[in-house]
C-alpha positions as CSV (number, residue, x, y, z in Angstrom):
1,M,13.2,75.8,5.2
2,T,12.5,72.1,4.7
3,A,12.5,72.6,0.8
4,L,15.7,74.6,0.9
5,R,17.4,72.0,3.1
6,R,16.1,69.3,0.5
7,L,17.6,71.3,-2.2
8,F,21.1,71.4,-1.0
9,T,21.1,67.6,0.4
10,P,22.7,65.3,-2.2
11,P,20.2,62.2,-2.9
12,I,20.8,58.9,-1.1
13,F,20.5,55.6,-3.0
14,E,20.6,51.9,-2.0
15,N,23.8,51.3,-4.0
16,E,26.8,52.9,-1.9
17,I,28.9,53.6,-5.1
18,E,26.0,55.6,-6.6
19,T,25.5,57.5,-3.4
20,H,29.1,58.5,-3.3
21,K,29.2,59.6,-7.1
22,A,26.1,61.6,-6.6
23,H,27.4,63.5,-3.5
24,L,30.7,64.2,-5.5
25,L,28.6,65.4,-8.5
26,Y,26.3,67.6,-6.4
27,I,29.3,69.4,-5.1
28,I,30.8,69.9,-8.4
29,I,27.4,71.2,-9.7
30,W,27.0,73.7,-6.9
31,G,30.7,74.9,-7.6
32,M,29.9,75.3,-11.2
33,I,26.6,77.3,-10.4
34,L,28.8,79.7,-8.2
35,V,31.8,80.1,-10.7
36,P,30.0,82.5,-13.1
37,I,29.5,85.2,-10.5
38,P,33.1,86.4,-10.4
39,Y,33.4,85.8,-14.2
40,V,30.4,87.9,-15.1
41,F,31.4,90.6,-12.6
42,Y,34.8,90.8,-14.0
43,H,33.4,91.4,-17.5
44,L,31.1,94.0,-16.4
45,I,33.7,96.1,-15.0
46,A,37.1,95.4,-16.7
47,A,35.9,94.0,-20.2
48,P,32.4,95.1,-21.0
49,E,33.0,94.4,-24.7
50,N,32.9,90.6,-23.9
51,L,30.0,90.9,-21.4
52,T,27.5,89.4,-24.0
53,R,29.9,86.5,-24.6
54,A,30.3,85.9,-20.8
55,L,26.4,86.1,-20.3
56,I,25.8,83.5,-23.0
57,Q,28.4,81.2,-21.4
58,T,26.9,81.5,-18.1
59,G,23.4,81.0,-19.3
60,V,24.5,77.8,-21.1
61,G,26.4,76.6,-18.0
62,E,23.5,77.3,-15.6
63,T,21.0,75.6,-17.9
64,T,23.3,72.5,-17.9
65,N,23.6,72.5,-14.0
66,V,19.8,72.7,-13.6
67,I,19.5,69.7,-15.9
68,L,22.2,67.9,-13.9
69,L,20.4,68.5,-10.6
70,Y,17.1,67.1,-12.1
71,L,18.8,64.1,-13.5
72,L,20.5,63.4,-9.9
73,K,17.0,63.8,-8.4
74,R,15.7,61.3,-10.7
75,G,18.5,58.7,-9.8
76,Q,20.3,58.9,-13.3
77,V,23.7,59.3,-11.6
78,Q,25.9,57.8,-14.4
79,A,24.0,59.9,-17.1
80,A,24.4,63.0,-15.1
81,C,28.1,62.3,-14.6
82,I,28.7,61.8,-18.5
83,L,26.7,65.0,-19.2
84,Q,28.8,67.0,-16.7
85,V,32.1,65.8,-18.1
86,S,30.7,66.1,-21.7
87,M,29.5,69.9,-21.4
88,L,32.5,71.0,-19.5
89,W,34.8,69.6,-22.2
90,L,32.6,71.2,-24.9
91,F,32.4,74.5,-23.1
92,F,36.2,74.7,-22.9
93,S,36.6,73.5,-26.5
94,V,34.4,76.2,-27.8
95,S,36.0,78.8,-25.7
96,G,39.5,77.8,-26.9
97,F,38.4,77.7,-30.6
98,T,36.7,81.1,-30.6
99,F,38.9,82.9,-28.1
100,D,42.4,82.1,-26.7
101,G,43.2,79.0,-28.6
102,A,45.9,76.5,-27.0
103,R,47.8,79.5,-25.3
104,G,45.2,80.7,-23.2
105,A,43.5,80.0,-19.9
106,T,41.0,77.6,-21.5
107,Y,43.4,75.0,-22.7
108,L,45.9,75.3,-19.8
109,M,43.4,75.5,-17.0
110,G,40.1,74.4,-18.1
111,Y,41.1,71.0,-19.8
112,P,43.0,69.9,-16.6
113,L,39.9,70.6,-14.7
114,V,37.9,68.4,-16.9
115,I,40.3,65.6,-16.8
116,V,40.3,65.8,-12.9
117,I,36.5,65.7,-12.9
118,A,36.3,62.9,-15.4
119,G,38.7,60.7,-13.2
120,V,36.5,61.4,-10.1
121,L,33.2,60.8,-11.5
122,L,33.8,58.3,-14.4
123,G,36.9,56.4,-13.5
124,G,40.4,55.6,-15.4
125,K,38.8,54.9,-18.8
126,A,37.0,58.2,-18.9
127,T,40.3,60.0,-17.9
128,V,42.1,58.6,-20.7
129,I,39.4,59.4,-23.2
130,V,39.1,63.0,-22.0
131,T,42.9,63.4,-21.9
132,L,43.3,62.2,-25.5
133,L,40.3,64.5,-26.7
134,S,41.9,67.3,-25.1
135,L,45.3,66.8,-26.5
136,A,43.9,66.4,-30.0
137,S,41.8,69.4,-29.4
138,G,44.9,71.4,-28.3
139,G,46.8,70.2,-31.3
140,I,44.1,71.4,-33.7
141,M,44.0,74.8,-32.2
142,A,47.8,75.1,-32.5
143,Y,47.9,73.9,-36.1
144,A,44.9,76.2,-37.0
145,E,46.7,79.1,-35.5
146,T,49.8,78.5,-37.5
147,R,47.9,78.5,-40.6
148,G,46.0,81.6,-39.8
149,W,42.7,79.9,-39.5
150,L,42.2,80.8,-35.8
151,V,42.8,84.3,-34.7
152,V,43.8,84.3,-31.0
153,Q,42.6,87.0,-28.6
154,V,44.8,86.5,-25.6
155,S,43.9,89.0,-22.9
156,R,46.6,91.3,-21.6
157,D,44.8,92.1,-18.3
158,P,46.6,90.5,-15.5
159,F,43.3,90.1,-13.5
160,F,41.6,87.9,-16.3
161,L,43.6,84.7,-15.4
162,W,43.2,85.6,-11.7
163,V,39.3,85.6,-12.3
164,I,39.8,82.2,-14.0
165,S,41.7,80.9,-11.1
166,L,38.8,81.8,-9.0
167,A,36.8,79.0,-10.5
168,V,39.5,76.6,-11.4
169,F,41.6,76.4,-8.2
170,P,38.7,76.0,-5.6
171,I,37.1,73.4,-7.7
172,S,40.5,71.6,-8.2
173,A,41.2,71.8,-4.4
174,T,37.6,70.6,-3.6
175,L,38.2,67.6,-5.9
176,Q,41.6,66.9,-4.5
177,Y,40.0,67.0,-1.0
178,L,37.1,64.7,-1.9
179,A,39.3,62.1,-3.6
180,A,41.6,62.2,-0.6
181,R,38.6,61.9,1.8
182,Q,37.2,59.0,-0.4
183,T,40.5,57.1,-0.1
184,R,40.8,57.6,3.8
185,Q,37.1,56.6,4.2
186,A,37.7,53.4,1.9
187,L,40.7,52.5,4.1
188,L,38.8,52.9,7.1
189,R,35.9,50.9,5.8
190,A,38.3,48.1,4.8
191,R,40.1,48.2,8.2
192,A,36.8,48.2,10.1
193,S,35.5,45.4,7.9
194,E,38.6,43.4,8.2
195,E,38.6,43.8,12.0
196,K,34.9,42.8,12.0
197,Y,35.7,39.7,10.1
198,R,38.6,39.1,12.4
199,L,36.5,39.5,15.6
200,I,33.7,37.2,14.2
201,S,36.0,34.5,13.4
202,Q,37.7,34.6,16.8
203,V,34.5,34.0,18.7
204,S,33.5,31.0,16.3
205,S,34.9,27.8,15.1
206,D,35.1,29.3,11.7
207,Y,37.8,31.4,9.9
208,T,37.9,34.1,7.4
209,F,40.3,34.5,4.5
210,A,41.5,36.7,1.6
211,T,43.2,35.5,-1.5
212,E,44.6,37.4,-4.5
213,L,45.5,36.5,-8.0
214,D,49.3,36.1,-8.6
215,T,51.2,36.6,-11.7
216,E,50.7,33.0,-12.9
217,G,46.9,33.4,-12.5
218,K,46.6,31.2,-9.4
219,M,44.8,32.2,-6.1
220,R,47.3,33.0,-3.3
221,L,46.3,33.1,0.3
222,N,46.9,36.5,1.7
223,W,45.8,36.1,5.2
224,A,43.3,33.9,7.4
225,A,42.0,34.9,10.7
226,G,40.0,33.2,13.5
227,A,40.2,29.5,14.0
228,F,42.3,28.8,10.8
229,E,45.1,26.9,12.7
230,K,42.6,25.0,14.8
231,M,40.7,23.8,11.8
232,T,43.5,23.0,9.3
233,G,46.5,22.3,11.8
234,Y,48.7,24.7,9.6
235,T,49.9,28.2,9.9
236,V,49.2,30.3,7.0
237,E,52.6,30.1,5.7
238,E,52.8,26.3,6.0
239,Y,49.4,26.0,4.2
240,R,50.7,28.1,1.3
241,T,53.8,25.9,1.0
242,T,51.8,22.6,1.1
243,G,49.6,23.5,-1.8
244,G,47.3,26.0,-0.6
245,W,43.4,25.3,-1.0
246,Q,43.8,23.1,-4.0
247,G,46.5,21.1,-2.3
248,H,44.2,20.0,0.5
249,L,41.0,19.2,-1.2
250,H,39.5,15.8,-1.5
251,P,40.3,14.3,-5.0
252,E,36.5,13.9,-5.7
253,D,35.7,17.4,-5.0
254,V,38.5,19.1,-7.2
255,E,36.0,19.2,-10.1
256,K,33.3,20.9,-8.2
257,D,36.0,23.5,-6.9
258,G,36.8,24.2,-10.5
259,Q,33.2,24.9,-11.2
260,D,32.9,27.2,-8.3
261,M,36.0,29.2,-9.5
262,A,34.3,29.6,-12.8
263,T,31.3,31.1,-11.0
264,L,33.5,33.5,-9.1
265,K,35.2,34.4,-12.3
266,S,31.9,35.5,-13.6
267,N,31.6,38.0,-10.7
268,Q,29.1,35.8,-8.8
269,P,29.3,34.7,-5.1
270,V,29.6,31.1,-4.2
271,V,28.3,28.9,-1.2
272,T,29.7,25.5,-1.6
273,E,30.2,22.5,0.6
274,V,33.6,20.5,0.0
275,R,36.0,18.2,1.9
276,T,39.4,19.1,2.9
277,Y,42.3,17.4,4.7
278,T,43.8,18.6,7.9
279,K,47.5,18.5,8.8
280,A,46.8,15.4,10.9
281,G,45.2,13.6,7.8
282,E,41.6,14.0,9.1
283,L,39.0,14.5,6.5
284,R,36.7,17.5,7.4
285,W,33.4,18.7,5.8
286,V,33.4,22.7,5.2
287,R,30.9,25.2,4.1
288,V,32.7,28.0,1.9
289,Y,31.1,31.4,1.5
290,A,33.2,33.1,-1.2
291,H,32.9,36.7,-2.6
292,P,34.8,37.7,-5.6
293,V,36.9,40.9,-5.4
294,W,36.3,42.5,-8.8
295,N,38.6,45.0,-10.8
296,E,35.9,47.2,-12.5
297,E,38.3,48.8,-14.9
298,Q,39.9,45.4,-16.0
299,N,36.5,43.6,-15.6
300,E,38.2,40.5,-14.1
301,L,38.6,38.7,-10.8
302,V,41.6,39.8,-8.7
303,G,40.8,38.0,-5.5
304,I,38.4,36.3,-3.1
305,V,37.4,37.1,0.5
306,G,35.1,34.9,2.4
307,A,34.7,32.5,5.4
308,V,34.9,28.8,5.9
309,Q,32.6,27.1,8.4
310,D,33.3,23.7,9.8
311,I,30.2,21.4,9.2
312,T,31.8,18.0,9.7
313,K,29.7,17.2,12.8
314,Q,26.5,18.6,10.9
315,H,27.4,16.5,8.0
316,H,27.8,13.3,9.8
317,A,24.6,13.8,11.6
318,E,22.8,14.3,8.4
319,E,24.5,11.2,7.0
320,R,23.6,9.2,10.1
321,E,20.0,10.4,9.7
322,L,19.7,9.6,6.2
323,R,21.2,6.1,6.7
324,Q,18.9,5.6,9.6
325,R,15.9,6.6,7.6
326,T,16.8,4.5,4.7
327,M,17.6,1.5,7.1
328,L,14.2,1.8,8.9
329,E,12.3,2.0,5.6
330,K,14.1,-1.2,4.4
331,V,13.2,-3.0,7.8
332,V,9.7,-2.2,7.4
333,Q,9.7,-3.7,3.8
334,L,11.7,-6.7,5.3
335,G,9.0,-7.1,8.0
336,K,6.4,-7.5,5.4
337,V,8.5,-10.0,3.5
338,V,9.2,-12.4,6.6
339,T,5.6,-12.1,7.8
340,E,4.2,-13.5,4.6
341,A,6.0,-16.8,5.0
342,K,3.6,-19.6,6.2
343,D,6.1,-22.3,7.5
344,L,8.8,-22.1,10.1
345,R,11.6,-23.1,7.9
346,T,10.8,-20.5,5.2
347,T,10.3,-17.8,7.8
348,L,13.6,-18.5,9.4
349,E,15.5,-18.4,6.1
350,R,13.8,-15.0,5.4
351,V,15.1,-13.8,8.7
352,W,18.4,-15.0,8.2
353,H,18.5,-13.4,4.8
354,G,17.0,-10.1,6.0
355,V,19.7,-9.7,8.8
356,H,22.7,-11.0,6.8
357,D,21.9,-9.7,3.3
358,D,19.8,-6.5,3.9
359,L,21.0,-5.2,7.3
360,G,24.5,-6.1,6.4
361,F,25.7,-8.1,9.4
362,D,28.5,-10.7,8.5
363,R,27.4,-13.5,10.6
364,L,24.2,-14.2,12.8
365,A,22.6,-16.9,14.7
366,I,18.8,-17.4,15.4
367,F,18.2,-19.3,18.6
368,L,14.7,-20.4,19.2
369,Y,13.2,-20.3,22.6
370,N,11.6,-23.2,24.3
371,P,9.4,-21.9,27.2
372,E,8.4,-25.4,28.3
373,R,12.0,-26.6,28.7
374,K,13.5,-23.3,29.5
375,S,16.1,-23.7,26.8
376,M,17.1,-22.6,23.4
377,D,16.4,-25.4,21.1
378,G,17.6,-25.3,17.4
379,T,19.8,-22.8,15.6
380,L,20.1,-21.3,12.2
381,G,23.4,-19.5,11.9
382,T,26.5,-18.6,10.0
383,D,29.8,-20.0,9.4
384,N,33.2,-18.0,9.0
385,Q,32.6,-17.7,5.2
386,G,29.1,-16.3,5.6
387,H,27.3,-19.4,4.7
388,I,23.9,-20.4,6.2
389,V,24.4,-23.4,8.7
390,E,21.5,-25.3,10.1
391,E,21.9,-27.0,13.7
392,W,18.3,-28.1,14.8
393,D,19.5,-30.8,17.1
394,Q,21.4,-28.3,19.3
395,S,19.8,-27.4,22.6
396,Y,21.1,-25.1,25.3
397,P,19.6,-24.6,28.9
398,L,18.8,-21.0,29.3
399,S,20.2,-20.9,32.7
400,E,23.7,-21.6,31.3
401,I,23.4,-18.4,28.8
402,A,23.4,-15.3,31.0
403,I,23.2,-13.0,27.9
404,F,20.1,-14.6,26.5
405,T,18.5,-14.6,29.9
406,R,18.9,-11.1,30.4
407,V,18.0,-10.2,26.9
408,L,14.8,-12.2,26.9
409,Q,13.4,-10.4,29.9
410,Q,11.7,-7.6,28.0
411,P,10.4,-7.1,24.4
412,D,13.3,-4.6,23.4
413,G,15.9,-6.6,25.1
414,L,19.5,-5.8,23.7
415,Y,23.1,-6.8,24.6
416,F,25.8,-4.9,23.0
417,T,29.7,-4.9,23.5
418,H,32.7,-3.7,21.7
419,N,35.1,-6.5,23.3
420,Y,33.1,-9.7,23.4
421,D,36.1,-12.3,23.0
422,V,38.1,-10.6,25.9
423,E,34.9,-10.0,28.2
424,N,33.9,-13.6,27.8
425,E,37.2,-15.0,27.7
426,I,37.0,-16.9,24.3
427,P,39.7,-19.6,23.6
428,A,41.6,-19.1,20.5
429,D,40.2,-22.4,18.8
430,N,36.6,-21.1,19.4
431,E,34.6,-19.7,16.2
432,M,33.8,-16.8,18.4
433,Y,37.4,-15.7,19.0
434,G,38.4,-12.4,17.6
435,V,34.8,-10.9,17.8
436,K,34.7,-7.4,19.1
437,D,31.4,-5.9,18.3
438,Y,28.7,-8.3,19.1
439,A,24.9,-7.8,19.8
440,A,22.1,-10.1,20.7
441,A,18.4,-8.7,20.4
442,A,15.4,-10.3,21.8
443,A,12.4,-11.3,19.4
444,W,9.1,-11.3,21.0
445,A,5.6,-11.9,19.7
446,G,3.0,-10.2,21.9
447,D,3.8,-10.8,25.4
448,K,6.1,-13.8,25.1
449,P,9.7,-14.2,24.1
450,I,10.2,-16.3,20.9
451,A,14.0,-16.2,19.9
452,V,17.3,-14.4,20.3
453,I,19.0,-12.9,17.3
454,C,22.8,-12.6,17.7
455,V,25.0,-10.7,15.2
456,D,28.9,-9.7,14.6
457,N,31.0,-8.5,11.8
458,L,33.9,-10.8,12.4
459,I,34.6,-11.4,8.6
460,T,35.0,-7.6,7.5
461,G,35.6,-6.0,11.1
462,R,33.1,-3.1,10.3
463,P,32.1,-1.6,13.6
464,I,28.4,-2.0,14.6
465,R,26.8,1.6,14.6
466,D,24.0,2.8,16.6
467,E,21.5,3.0,13.6
468,D,22.5,-0.8,13.0
469,L,21.4,-1.7,16.5
470,E,18.2,0.1,16.2
471,A,17.4,-1.5,12.8
472,L,18.2,-4.9,14.5
473,Q,15.9,-4.3,17.3
474,L,13.0,-3.3,15.1
475,F,13.5,-6.2,12.5
476,S,13.6,-8.6,15.8
477,G,10.1,-7.4,16.4
478,Y,8.8,-8.5,12.9
479,A,10.9,-11.7,13.2
480,G,9.4,-12.7,16.6
481,L,5.8,-12.1,15.0
482,A,6.7,-14.0,11.9
483,I,8.2,-17.0,13.8
484,E,5.2,-17.2,16.1
485,N,2.8,-16.9,13.2
486,A,4.7,-19.7,11.3
487,R,4.6,-21.9,14.4
488,L,0.7,-21.3,14.6
489,N,0.0,-21.9,11.2
490,S,2.2,-25.1,11.2
491,A,0.4,-26.3,14.1
492,L,-3.0,-25.7,12.4
493,Q,-1.7,-27.4,9.3
494,N,-0.5,-30.3,11.3
495,E,-4.0,-30.5,12.9
496,L,-5.7,-30.5,9.5
497,V,-3.3,-33.0,8.1
498,Q,-4.0,-35.3,11.3
499,R,-7.6,-34.8,11.0
500,Q,-7.4,-35.7,7.3
501,S,-5.4,-38.7,8.3
502,F,-8.0,-39.8,11.0
503,I,-10.5,-39.4,8.1
504,N,-8.7,-41.4,5.7
505,E,-7.9,-44.1,8.2
506,L,-11.6,-44.1,9.2
507,E,-12.5,-44.4,5.5
508,S,-9.8,-47.1,5.0
509,K,-11.0,-49.0,8.1
510,N,-14.6,-48.9,7.0
511,A,-13.7,-50.2,3.6
512,E,-11.5,-52.9,5.3
513,L,-14.6,-53.7,7.5
514,E,-16.6,-54.1,4.6
515,R,-14.2,-56.4,2.9
516,F,-13.7,-58.3,6.3
517,T,-17.3,-58.8,6.6
518,Y,-17.7,-60.1,3.1
519,T,-14.7,-62.3,3.4
520,V,-15.9,-63.8,6.9
521,S,-19.3,-64.4,5.7
522,H,-18.0,-66.0,2.5
523,D,-15.4,-68.1,4.1
524,L,-17.6,-69.0,7.1
525,K,-20.7,-69.8,5.0
526,S,-18.8,-72.4,3.1
527,P,-18.3,-75.1,6.1
528,L,-21.8,-74.0,7.2
529,V,-23.4,-75.1,4.0
530,T,-21.2,-78.2,4.0
531,I,-22.3,-79.1,7.5
532,T,-26.1,-78.3,6.7
533,G,-26.0,-80.5,3.7
534,F,-24.4,-83.4,5.2
535,L,-26.5,-83.4,8.2
536,G,-29.5,-84.3,5.7
537,Y,-27.3,-87.1,4.4
538,L,-26.6,-88.2,8.0
539,E,-30.3,-88.3,8.8
540,K,-31.2,-90.4,5.7
541,D,-28.2,-92.8,6.2
542,A,-29.1,-93.2,9.9
543,R,-32.6,-94.1,9.0
544,S,-31.4,-96.7,6.5
545,G,-29.0,-98.1,9.0
546,D,-25.9,-97.6,6.6
547,Q,-23.3,-97.3,9.1
548,A,-20.4,-96.8,6.7
549,K,-22.1,-93.8,5.1
550,V,-23.1,-92.4,8.5
551,K,-19.2,-92.7,9.4
552,S,-18.1,-91.1,6.3
553,T,-20.9,-88.3,6.6
554,V,-19.9,-87.5,10.3
555,E,-16.3,-87.2,9.3
556,R,-17.0,-84.7,6.6
557,I,-19.1,-82.7,9.1
558,T,-16.3,-82.8,11.7
559,T,-13.8,-81.5,9.1
560,A,-16.0,-78.5,8.2
561,A,-16.7,-77.9,11.8
562,Q,-12.8,-77.9,12.4
563,K,-12.1,-75.5,9.4
564,M,-14.8,-73.2,10.9
565,E,-13.1,-73.3,14.3
566,S,-9.7,-72.7,12.6
567,L,-11.1,-69.7,10.8
568,L,-12.8,-68.3,14.1
569,N,-9.6,-68.7,16.0
570,D,-7.7,-66.8,13.2
571,L,-10.3,-63.9,13.2
572,L,-10.0,-63.7,17.0
573,E,-6.3,-63.5,16.9
574,L,-6.5,-60.8,14.2
575,S,-9.0,-58.6,16.2
576,R,-6.7,-58.8,19.3
577,I,-3.8,-57.1,17.3
578,G,-4.0,-53.5,18.2
579,R,-6.2,-54.0,21.2
580,M,-4.3,-56.6,23.3
581,M,-0.6,-55.7,23.0
582,N,2.4,-56.1,25.5
583,P,4.3,-53.1,26.7
584,P,6.9,-52.0,24.2
585,E,10.6,-52.7,25.0
586,Q,14.2,-52.6,23.3
587,I,14.8,-56.0,21.9
588,P,17.9,-57.0,19.9
589,F,16.4,-58.1,16.6
590,E,18.7,-61.1,16.6
591,D,16.8,-62.5,19.6
592,V,13.5,-62.0,17.7
593,V,14.9,-64.1,14.9
594,K,16.3,-67.0,17.0
595,E,13.0,-67.3,19.0
596,A,11.0,-67.4,15.7
597,L,13.4,-70.1,14.3
598,E,12.7,-72.3,17.3
599,R,9.0,-72.1,16.7
600,V,9.3,-73.4,13.2
601,R,12.3,-75.3,13.4
602,G,10.4,-78.7,12.8
603,R,9.1,-77.4,9.3
604,L,12.4,-75.9,8.3
605,D,14.2,-79.1,9.3
606,A,11.8,-81.2,7.1
607,R,12.8,-78.9,4.2
608,K,16.5,-79.1,5.0
609,A,16.5,-75.3,5.1
610,Q,19.8,-73.3,5.2
611,I,19.4,-70.1,7.4
612,K,21.6,-67.0,6.9
613,I,21.3,-64.5,9.7
614,Q,23.2,-61.1,9.2
615,S,25.6,-60.1,11.9
616,D,25.1,-56.9,14.0
617,L,21.5,-56.7,13.7
618,P,20.1,-53.5,15.3
619,V,17.9,-53.3,18.4
620,V,14.2,-52.6,17.7
621,Y,11.6,-51.3,19.9
622,G,8.2,-52.9,20.1
623,D,6.0,-55.9,21.4
624,R,8.2,-58.7,21.6
625,V,5.7,-61.5,21.2
626,R,4.0,-59.9,18.0
627,L,7.4,-59.2,16.4
628,V,8.2,-62.9,16.8
629,E,4.8,-63.8,15.3
630,V,5.9,-61.6,12.4
631,L,9.3,-63.6,11.7
632,Q,7.4,-66.9,12.5
633,N,4.8,-66.4,9.7
634,L,7.3,-65.2,7.3
635,L,9.6,-68.2,8.0
636,D,6.6,-70.5,7.8
637,N,5.4,-69.0,4.5
638,S,9.0,-69.5,3.0
639,A,9.0,-73.1,4.1
640,K,5.4,-73.7,2.5
641,Y,6.2,-72.2,-0.7
642,A,9.8,-73.7,-1.1
643,S,10.7,-74.8,-4.6
644,P,10.8,-78.6,-5.0
645,Q,13.8,-78.2,-7.4
646,S,16.2,-76.7,-5.1
647,D,17.2,-76.9,-1.3
648,L,15.5,-74.1,0.7
649,C,17.8,-71.2,1.6
650,I,16.5,-68.2,3.8
651,E,18.3,-64.9,4.5
652,I,17.4,-62.5,7.3
653,G,19.0,-59.2,7.5
654,A,18.6,-55.2,7.6
655,K,19.8,-52.3,5.7
656,E,19.4,-48.6,5.3
657,D,17.5,-46.9,2.8
658,N,18.2,-43.5,1.2
659,R,16.2,-41.8,3.9
660,Y,18.6,-43.4,6.5
661,Q,15.6,-45.6,7.7
662,T,16.4,-49.2,8.8
663,V,14.5,-51.7,6.5
664,F,14.4,-55.4,7.7
665,F,14.1,-58.2,5.2
666,V,13.4,-62.1,5.0
667,R,14.5,-63.5,1.5
668,D,14.0,-67.0,0.3
669,N,14.6,-68.9,-2.9
670,G,11.2,-70.3,-3.2
671,I,8.6,-70.6,-6.0
672,G,8.1,-66.8,-6.0
673,I,5.0,-64.5,-6.6
674,D,3.7,-63.2,-9.5
675,P,3.8,-59.3,-9.3
676,Q,0.0,-59.0,-10.0
677,F,-0.6,-60.7,-6.6
678,H,1.8,-58.7,-4.4
679,E,-1.0,-56.7,-2.9
680,R,-3.6,-59.4,-2.8
681,I,-1.5,-61.9,-0.6
682,F,-1.9,-59.3,2.3
683,G,-5.7,-59.8,2.1
684,L,-7.8,-61.7,4.5
685,F,-7.9,-65.5,3.7
686,N,-6.2,-65.0,0.4
687,K,-4.2,-68.1,-0.6
688,L,-2.4,-68.3,-4.0
689,D,-2.4,-72.2,-3.8
690,T,-5.4,-73.8,-2.2
691,R,-3.5,-77.0,-1.9
692,V,-1.2,-75.4,0.7
693,E,-2.4,-76.0,4.2
694,G,-3.7,-72.9,6.4
695,T,-6.3,-70.4,6.3
696,G,-4.5,-67.7,4.4
697,I,-4.6,-65.2,7.3
698,G,-0.8,-65.4,8.1
699,L,0.4,-62.4,6.0
700,T,-2.6,-60.4,6.8
701,L,-1.5,-60.8,10.6
702,V,2.0,-59.9,9.7
703,K,0.8,-56.6,7.9
704,R,-1.5,-55.7,10.9
705,I,1.2,-56.2,13.4
706,I,3.6,-54.2,11.4
707,E,1.1,-51.3,10.8
708,V,0.3,-51.2,14.6
709,H,4.0,-50.5,15.4
710,G,4.0,-47.8,12.8
711,G,5.9,-49.6,10.2
712,H,5.3,-50.7,6.5
713,I,5.6,-54.1,4.8
714,W,5.8,-55.0,1.1
715,V,7.1,-57.7,-1.2
716,E,9.4,-57.9,-4.1
717,S,9.3,-61.1,-6.2
718,E,8.8,-62.7,-9.5
719,L,7.4,-66.1,-10.5
720,G,10.1,-68.7,-10.0
721,K,12.7,-66.3,-8.6
722,G,12.1,-66.5,-4.9
723,A,10.5,-63.6,-2.7
724,T,12.0,-60.9,-0.3
725,F,9.5,-59.5,2.2
726,Y,10.6,-56.0,3.4
727,F,9.4,-54.2,6.6
728,T,10.1,-51.2,8.8
729,L,10.0,-50.6,12.6
730,P,10.2,-47.4,14.5
731,K,13.4,-46.0,16.0
732,I,13.9,-46.2,19.6
733,P,12.5,-42.9,21.1
734,Q,14.9,-40.6,22.6
735,K,14.9,-40.1,26.4
736,E,13.7,-36.6,27.5
């Protein structure tokens, strides 16, 4: 029973079209298997003389039907259809040429049946081919009959045509029924599919559509269902009249749409993502699922059906995620760059460039936090043209900046607003006037706040996005560590420099001590040798009673002793400098000059010296007594080494050098100093002219006093052209 059911059940294939063809062919084959029964029965009773012919035809036909069933079971549907049409046409052609010609039932009923079957199984092209072949065959039959080449045997029995109709009419009616049912089912499927598309689109944010190719070769929107109006803002008719699909594409996606159309014209479906404009002018990202509607007979595209999905939010989220990932990767690289800097200035400049150039903020300011003073000390910022600005002398108490106070309370502290100038009542003449989006992020190192980084986009007006804030916070963490590392490194470098300075100073002092010891031993030894030598003469002269020589010898011993006393007093004075100092104070330098002039007034008057004092001399900070000694020794030196050919002229003043440091000077028109002795004159007991009174320690005392005050002294002079002594003194310290 199962085998019998399988025999009468048409095969089913994955392809719906193949299954439908197989079903139609199956019915036709079984019809053809049953047709010979009345045909053979008729010849057996009414025309036994043609029975052999009928049996041969029946044998050929049934064999063909068995082959057709086999091909169908093997899945060769198209081959079976072609064989069915070919064998039927050949069967009726042979019957016509051998029996009743163009006037018989073969031509008038057989060929029309073949034409109908060809159209049902193989389509329009096959119908045209079979029709043309049938007409040609009939014409040949008629011509052959008129020439006598074909002897027609037309049956006069009225039941013959009726028997033939028993086969032709049921098969024709069956084919008509199957064709009508196929059309109805196709319409029902199309209607159900359309309704399904409409229902799906109505419960989603997408829409479905169908287009057709118009007479000009352009796609015209037939209908759209679902959220079409919600997504586009247009009705279907408005959409058509405003340019349709192509009229609302983003210009940069027109080329891509052309490529997609080429794909559809090759009978391939397309899934693509493009940008379209809505009625309100908004730009939306959409994903299009387009399927070609194909004309099999013409082998060309006649329309498109598909669906459109709004992916604007999804696309923006993907873009935001990509920007965020790219920005975070950039921040990590920037973090490595800023932490590689060793000194504070370079570090701050790299932080500035990282925020401005790489993170893309128009303006920024880096405020350094001073935990000891609870203030923001020093700023590296940006002007309104985007250039870097340094304001290291600026200081703001933290208590006066509520935003910074709040931000610095935690490592990830962040302040952000979209309306900064209004919320903070910024006046129109302030550089922050007009700032809308503004952010301030804390920069910590470990467990302590280091700085605050503030940003805005006043120049371009671009909004600050969430990913921008996240990148700023992450980079601020790197910046805090980099700034603290730079500070620690600078402190270490300063300590090393200071230690090296101490070592150099110690070495210098040791060398100076060696020179001092040598000089002292040499200069003190000379009067001692004199005293020792003349004591022998004194003893000899005393024994001889030569009073004149005794007196002369005693005078020489006294002179040597006085010289030794003077040397010892100068050495004692030199040793006191740096150990015994008066408390420093602010002193108008003009007062120092006047006091020194009073001390050497006698010597200057003896030389008839002309003194020029510059007006508006600055205030200095130091030991008043020692600074007067400096001026006193320099003025005394000018008087000692005055030129005998001209009146002495001394000028006292001050000027600024190229480092904005005040340099004081004492200039005279004396005999001058050969450049080779410019350093030597500051040495202990060094006198260029031994005939001049004094021990030669004056300039040594001057140099020592200036250096103890943190200054520097030097001389510029040429022999015979006078001399100018320059020296510097420290600035007045700033009050805390």
